[in-house]
N, C-alpha and C positions, 0 to 999 in steps of 0.2 A: 373223386366224384363218380367216375364211370363205374368203378367197382361197386360202390354203394347201390347203384341202380342196375347192376348186372348188364352194363353196356360196354361195347367195345368201340373205341375211337378209330376213325379212318381218315385218310388224306382227302380233304374236300375244301373247295374255295368258293362254292356257289351259294352259300347261305344268303338270304335276303334280309336278315335281321340287321338293323342299323349299327349295333355295336360290333357285330361280326365283320361287316363291310368296313367299318372304321379301322379296326385293329389290323385287318389284313392289308389295308392300304398303308397303314403306318409301318407294318412289317416290310412291305415292298420298299419303302423309302429307306428303312434301316439297312436292308440287305445292300442296296446301292451305296449307301454311305460307308458301311463297313468295308465293302469291297474296294471302294476308292481309297480308303485310308490304308488298308492292307497292301494295296498295290504300290503305295509310296512309302511303305514300312513305317507308317505313323501309328504305332501301337496304342499310344495314349488316346488319340482320337477314336480309334476303333473301339477301345474299351468304353469311352464316353458315350458313343452312339448306342452301344448295347445297354449301358446303365440307364440311359434315357428311355430306351424302349422297355426295359424291365419295369421301370416306374409306371409307365402307361399300362403295361400288361397286368401288373399286380394290383396297383392302387386304383385303377380305373376299370379296365375290362373285366378282370376276374371278380373284383369286389362287386361291380354292378351287375354281373351275370350270375351271381351265386344262387339266386332263386331258380334260374333256368337250369343250372347244374343239378340242384337238389331235385328238380322235377324230372330229371333224366332227358332234358331237351337234346335230341341228337345233333341238331345244328350247332349248339354250343359246345358239346363234347367233341364233335369232329373238328370244329374250328380251333379249339384249344390244342387238340392233338396235332393239327397242321402247324400251328404257331410254334409249338415245342419242337417239332421235327425240323423246321427251318432254323429255329434259334440254336439248337444244339450244333448244327452244322457250321453256322457262322461264328459261334463262340468256341468251337472245338480247339482252335490253335491257342486260345487264350485261357481256357479252362478245360484242359484235356481229360482229367479224370471224371469230374462230375458230369460233363456233357456225355461221356460214354455211358455212365451209369443211367442217366435219364433216357438216353436213346435206347438202351436195352430194355428199359421199363416200357417204352412205347412200342417196341417192335418184338419183344421177347428175347430171351437169352440166346436163342438160336440165331438171331440176326447178326449181321456183320458189325464190326466196330464202326462208330460214326467217323473214325479217322480214315476209313476206306471209302467213304462216300465222296461223290463229286461235290465241288463247291457249288452252292445253289445260286440261281439267278432269280430276279423278280419277274421274269417274263410271264410266268403262269399265274401270277397273283393279280387280283382285281385292284384297280386304282379308282379313287373317287376324290379328286382334289377339292371339290366344293364341300363334300362331307367332312373331310379332314379339317378344312379351315373352320367350319362351323363347330365341330366337336372340340377342337383345340380351344376355341373361344369359350365354349361352354365350360371346359375345365378351368380356364383362367378365371371366369366369372365365379365359379363355385369356390375356387381357392381364395379369391379376394373376399367373397362374402363370408366364408368360414373364418378368415382372419379377423374380420370385423366382429363377428360373434365372440370370438375368443378375447379380443381386446376389450369388449364391453361386458364380459362375464356372463354371456348367454350360452349355457351349455347346449351342445348339439341336439340333445333329445328334447329340448324345449322348442316347440314350434313358434315361429314369428309370423307377423302378418304379411309383410311385403318386402320385396327387394326391387330397386329400380336400377336398370342398367342404362347409362347414358353413354352412347358411343356412336361414332359415324358408321360403325359396322354392325349396329344392333340388329339389322335385318338378317344377319347370318344366324341369329338365335331363334328366329321364328320357326315354330314347329318343335323346338327343343325345350320349351318352357317346363314341361312335366319333369324332365330330367333334373333341371335346376331346382324345381320345387322339392323333389324327393331328396336330392343330394344335400341341399342346404336346410331342409326341413322348414320350408316357407310356404305360405298359402297363396301368395299372388306374386307374379313376375310382371313388372312394368318395363317395357322397352321404349326408348326414345333416342332420337338422333340429335336432339337439342341439348348438346353438352353445355353450352353457355348458360342455360337456364339453371343449372345446378352446380356449376363449377367454373373456375377461371384458371388460366394458365399462368404459372409462375416460372419466370425465366431466370436462370443463373449462369453467369459467365464463368468459364474455367480459366482463371488468370494465368496459370502455369502453361497453358497451351496457347492462349491468345497473346500473352505478353511479348514473347519473342517475335511475333509477326507484326503486331500493331505498334509496339514500342510506346512512345509518349501518348498515343491516342487511346491506350488501354483505359486510363482513368476516366476519360470522357465517355467511353462506351459503358463502363460500369455505372457512372452517374446517371446516364440516360436510362439504363435498365432499371435502376432503383425508382426512377420517376414514372416508369411504365411507358416510356417513349420508344417503342419498338414495334415492328410489324413482322409477320411471318410470310416468307415468300417461298412456297414449296418446302424443301428441307432446310432452307437457309433462313437466317434471321438478319433483318436490316435494322441497324441501330447506329445513331450518331454518324451517319454517312458511311458506315462500314458494313460489310457483309460477313456474318459469321456462318461457318459451315458446321455440319454435324461433327461432334468431337470437341468443338470449341465452346459448347454451351450444353446445359441440361434444361429440359422443358418438362414440367410436371403439372398435373391437374390437382388443384386444391379446392376444397369446399369450405363452408363456414366451420368455425371451430366447434360448434355444437352439433355438427352433423356426423352420424356414424357412417363412415365411408372408407373406401380404399381404392387406389388406382389400379387399373389393369396394366399388364406388362406392356412395355414399349409405348406408354402414353396413349394406348388405344381407346381409353375412356375411363369411366369411373363407376363404381358400384356403391349404391347407398342402401343401407339396411334400416328398416323401421324396427328399433329395438324395444319398443313399448310392449310390456307384458300385461295382458289382461287376465282376470281370473279364469276365463275359458281356456286360454292358451296355457296357463300354468297347470290346470287340471290335466290337459292332454299330455303335457310334459311329464307330469308325475306318472301317468299311465305308461308312458314309454320307459321311464326309469324302472317301473315294476317289471315290464317285459324283459328288460336287460337282466334284472335280478333273477327272473324265472329261467331265462336262457342259461345263465351261469349255473343255476341249480340243476338244470338238465345235464349240462356238461359234467358237473361234479358227480352226478349219479351215473355217468357213462351211458346215458340213453342214446339210442340211434337217432339220427336227425329226423327220421320219419316216424318215430314213436309218438302215438297219441297219449296224452296224459290227463290225469285228474289233478286239479290244482286247488290248494287251500291257501288262502292268504290271511295272515294274522295282522289286523290293524285295529286302531281305535275307531270309534263310531264316526268321528269327524272325517278321517281319511277315507273310510269306507264310503261315506256319502259322496265324496269327491270322485272316487274311482268307479263306483257302480255304473254310472252312465257309459263308461268305457270298457265294461266287462266283455262285451262281444269282441272289441278290438284286441283286448288282451288274449282272449281265447284263440282268435284267429292267428295271431302272431306267434303264439307259443304252442300251437296244436293241442290246446286243452279242450277236452270234451265237456268239462264242467268246471265252474269256478265257484267255490264256496268261501265263506268268511268265518273266521274263528278268532274272537278277540281274546281268548284265553291262552293261545299258543305262544311259545317262546318267540321273541322278536330280536333278531341278531343282525339284520341288514338295515343299513342307514339309507333312507331315501330323502335327500334334501333336509337332513337333520332330524327326521322322524324314523323311528325304528319300526320295521315290519317283520313278519315271519313268512317264510315261503316253504311249502311242503308239496312235493311232486311225487307222483306214482304213475307207473304205466297203466293206462286205461285198458281194462279187460272187456 
């Protein structure tokens, strides 16, 4: 990214961008966790901490920051440079060869080996506990909503009308609605703390754990649970005169059978997705499918990411009529200076069962 924009990354931790602050705070936690694991010679845990961080770094931070990198945003480039600098140092004992290669790429071949560096600490990194809590919940909501889309056959490029998040922690999501909209391709995000209005808790006893402790009382507990005769007291469940502690039961949120929904992790709430597809939403989805096809054509032609193009689309009259209102959107997303239509050109790309043609050329 930096080379494409003729930029050089440097070590900085003062960016004010929300994604930069989030990932730097996650890095600080990871350094502490890996250090603690290595101090006790727990290599498995150390590897797992790095794997978890790599998932956040790659599948959230870099993916959501790609437009900033393409634009040559110095804050984004410097933050990624800093992340990789720290990451190569804490991963060096576990991945000795590749971390040295990456480190030399960051600092130049003349730099010392990463294995000669001091072990890093998190002291110089910014921490924002509330931001991490909010963004982690945002990621959980997005993951759950995307799983609902997949389960109901709604492709990601097809926009949907709304998603409702019912959780006692929904206030953590305030101010982050636009990220959820963009990530899930949804038009409206509804937040509510009234979980009972959309879901109910389903309790299940774990007999293998409860049995040895309760003995003959186990069956009466199971019978009471089936009748719904139980109450929650903090982390405990009181049923049939017995108190069940975490590990002796599972508690999950369930909605009506006809509701498109998924639970958040650790029973934190539930996500409900309106999967109704209107002609308007379908048209926008087709436009997004075309954009993906054009982007692939750009890659196949080995265009630079910044190249402006002229675009010709081969479609029948019906599809052209659907796509024309979205021509400006297609142009903006593909860097096309012009979009023209040619119903006589060869059509080899399938868009939701309809063949279209795509022709791209660098705009002069």
